[in-house]
C-alpha positions as semicolon CSV with decimal commas, in nm:
position;residue;x (nm);y (nm);z (nm)
1;M;-3,219;5,369;12,971
2;G;-2,850;5,395;12,908
3;D;-2,594;5,001;12,827
4;W;-2,541;4,976;13,142
5;E;-2,903;4,952;13,276
6;R;-3,004;4,757;12,968
7;A;-2,729;4,524;13,021
8;A;-2,811;4,475;13,367
9;A;-3,129;4,383;13,290
10;L;-3,017;4,120;13,075
11;F;-2,801;3,975;13,319
12;E;-3,149;3,961;13,548
13;Q;-3,297;3,791;13,249
14;T;-3,023;3,557;13,270
15;L;-2,960;3,492;13,639
16;T;-3,334;3,400;13,660
17;A;-3,303;3,138;13,407
18;R;-2,969;2,991;13,522
19;V;-3,098;2,962;13,889
20;R;-3,412;2,759;13,751
21;V;-3,185;2,525;13,515
22;L;-2,864;2,514;13,679
23;G;-2,942;2,567;14,065
24;P;-2,782;2,893;14,281
25;Y;-2,469;2,771;14,313
26;H;-2,348;2,636;14,005
27;A;-1,978;2,817;13,837
28;D;-2,236;2,941;13,533
29;T;-2,470;3,107;13,767
30;L;-2,215;3,260;13,971
31;N;-2,016;3,396;13,687
32;T;-2,354;3,524;13,564
33;R;-2,375;3,692;13,928
34;N;-2,087;3,878;13,896
35;G;-2,142;4,026;13,577
36;L;-2,459;4,162;13,709
37;A;-2,225;4,303;14,011
38;D;-2,046;4,460;13,744
39;A;-2,301;4,583;13,554
40;Y;-2,526;4,746;13,843
41;H;-2,135;4,907;13,940
42;E;-2,104;5,095;13,590
43;A;-2,452;5,190;13,581
44;G;-2,388;5,376;13,902
45;D;-2,539;5,174;14,152
46;R;-2,243;5,089;14,404
47;D;-2,460;4,999;14,664
48;A;-2,617;4,714;14,471
49;A;-2,279;4,615;14,283
50;A;-2,101;4,581;14,654
51;A;-2,380;4,350;14,807
52;L;-2,386;4,134;14,500
53;F;-2,030;4,127;14,460
54;E;-2,001;4,018;14,846
55;Q;-2,282;3,732;14,833
56;T;-2,121;3,598;14,533
57;L;-1,784;3,609;14,668
58;V;-1,885;3,395;14,949
59;D;-2,068;3,158;14,768
60;C;-1,770;3,153;14,526
61;R;-1,523;3,034;14,803
62;R;-1,782;2,752;14,991
63;V;-1,874;2,599;14,665
64;L;-1,569;2,664;14,398
65;G;-1,274;2,725;14,635
66;R;-1,019;3,011;14,753
67;K;-0,801;2,933;14,447
68;H;-1,103;2,913;14,143
69;P;-1,044;3,180;13,838
70;L;-1,392;3,304;13,904
71;T;-1,329;3,345;14,315
72;R;-1,032;3,516;14,251
73;L;-1,220;3,734;13,978
74;V;-1,497;3,829;14,248
75;R;-1,267;3,927;14,504
76;A;-1,040;4,142;14,222
77;N;-1,394;4,301;14,119
78;L;-1,498;4,398;14,473
79;T;-1,152;4,511;14,587
80;E;-1,182;4,745;14,276
81;L;-1,528;4,876;14,360
82;N;-1,377;4,928;14,725
83;R;-1,102;5,108;14,567
84;I;-1,248;5,352;14,391
85;S;-1,545;5,389;14,614
């Protein structure tokens, strides 16, 4: 298992804990989802990354608003993923 695969596994564990403690739409949970999507991308799983970035962007817009820094970061990450794919 490479570094990005290990990172994804750690993000998955963290996400499970944050959903349990904070709920699925807390800003920290959404930020963890963004990190997990990035780890998927870096590990070479473009489809999983795109799906998670897309859903996280929808949730960030709904919960945090379009101008929130995390919403903008997720949108930028998804744009970059689509640009290089």
